[in-house]
Each structure stands twice: as structure tokens, then as C-alpha cells.
Phi, psi and omega in degrees: 000317180295329177298317178297320179297318181298322178291322178291322180297328178293332178277335179067311175227135188208165176253173181302319181299327177296318179290323180299323180295337179274315187266348168071355184214137185298312182298318179296321180295313178301317180295317180296316180295321178297315181293320179295325175297315181296328179278356180076022182259343179222145177230135176276122181277313177196183180306126177062031176214124184228158171233148174273141183255134175288116183296337181282322185254345184065021180244147180299141175294325185281144173278167178297331180290321177291319178299312180301323181292341184256004182298316173226168182301327184253018181288146174207154180280137186212179175055221185295336177292325176290319176301319180295317179301317181285352179088020183254022172236149184264007176210150180271128182264150175266011175244133176244116181272125184237120177268142179193150173283341178266121183287147171216150177286143178303143178214160182243140176212123180051047176069012175249128177264123179263122184240137183276138171238129181293123182273138176273320178198174179262010179296133180087005178270130183233164175245102182301143179293152175071008177229113181286148170056044177231122174241131187206149177290144176292172188298319182295315179295323179298318179296313180296316177300320182292320177298319179296334185251021176304134181084330181268315181243343181210144178276157177299321179299318179296318181293319177300318178303315181297314181297331179291336184245353173292125186287328182201156174223146178269112185295330179293322177292320178303313179298317181301316182285328175295319179295327179294318177290315180054052180238122183302316182301326179289323174299316182297312181294317181294314180301313181296309184299315183288336175294334178291338184245026181302327181288341179266310187273340176055042177294151181286158176297328180295331177298310182289328176295319178297318178304315185292334177291343180270356184258118178245216180289146177126122179261140180235150175265133180293321182206172183295325181288343175291335179286335181276314179212089186240169179229129182279127178251103188299324186304322180244010180049055185223143175258125184239158178298148180304323184293342180265344187299317184301323180296326184280347184295338184253014185229048178287121180243000000 
């Protein structure tokens, strides 16, 4: 039995089929998982999803990011949870955002709430080296997703904090993900926000020119507080909060 546990512990988070490959028989697998649960060596997260428990610490070997990645075959960590994984958030959240084409009801495990985000595609999803069973959006896709979800999944203040400490972004990837969304308001928000950090990311002038070709008639609000006290930025036809306006005065692109 301990041999089976050791193999499961190496996986850290697993499905029934993973255990079945070890125990070779369905009845034996169900029995083994039940006994390991009673011994505190395995914990059932939800239907067909388990984690191995470190007997020394009584804590799961798997991180919340690995657990979220295994909820469905196409699950991946995204939005502010991806920013947090990369170290670009200043606080740890008790919510883990998981994108997938397969819907699931929110559930809680070890004080972490896992919430579903409907995935449009798997473009920009990567598997970081040295970390098993983790699927996550790359930094550029994470930034675009976060801009798209300002006020709903992330505050503008949180996003600005992240942009201030992200060391670099690939402008070609940014364009690729913007084209996938193909939403004018997202072009407007992205163009304005990234122009504020032109001195950090050093995007080319052609990048911002391309962004502007996607902007036609229509004014957009960057965030909800821009509706209360905002400033109109003609270049991107966007209304931004007053507190953000000063930063943009020195970054005309």
C-alpha cells in the first residue's frame, strides 16, 4: 500500500485513472484510495480529483495552481491567479481562477475557492518547466485577459501594480492575443495602459500605430471609477480615472 502511496505522492494531484494504472483493478483502486483517505495520506478534492498529503506536514503536496490545472483535461490557471503565480501581485488571494471550455461549479478546498472562467481557446497556455501538472497562461496572455476583466476579476489598481513590476512583454504576442479577442474596447484599453509603461516595455512605435488602426468611433471607460471622476484621452478615445491621468501626460505615443 505504501508503495502505491509513494507513486501517487510523486504525482501530487491525480485522477482515478492515474491511481488505476498503479493498482491495476477498479475495485482495488477504490479500496486503496478509501484506505489512504482514512490514513490521511490522500484527500479527495472533488469527483475524480485527489491530492496526496505530506504525512509530515499534513498538507497537500500539490499547489492550488496544480490542483486547478487538473480539474478538467483542458483546465489552466489564468487572469489574476496567473499574475499571482508569476509573482506580479502584492497579495495572496483565496480565489483561484481556472479557465476551461468545460464548465464546473465553484468549489472550496483547504480555504481556496476554485472559480471557473469560460475559455475561448488554449492559445497562450504554457507548461512551466520544473513544475508537474501545471497549465497556465503566459505573461502576455495573462495581461490581456486581465485588462479584459478589469472590475470583474481584477481591480485597475491591482493591474497597474502588476504592470509596474513585470520586467518585459513580447509585443508580437500582445498583438496575437488582441487579434484573437478582436474587441475594439480591448484595443483601446491595452493601447492606453501599455503606453503608460513605454519606458519599461520599450514597445515599437509601429505597435501603437497598429493599435490605433483598430480604434474607430466609440468611447470606452477604462474602469468603473473613471465613470465617477474621469478624464478623456482623445488618442485612444478612452476615459480614465483622474488618479491615472498624470502618469499618462509624459507618455504620448
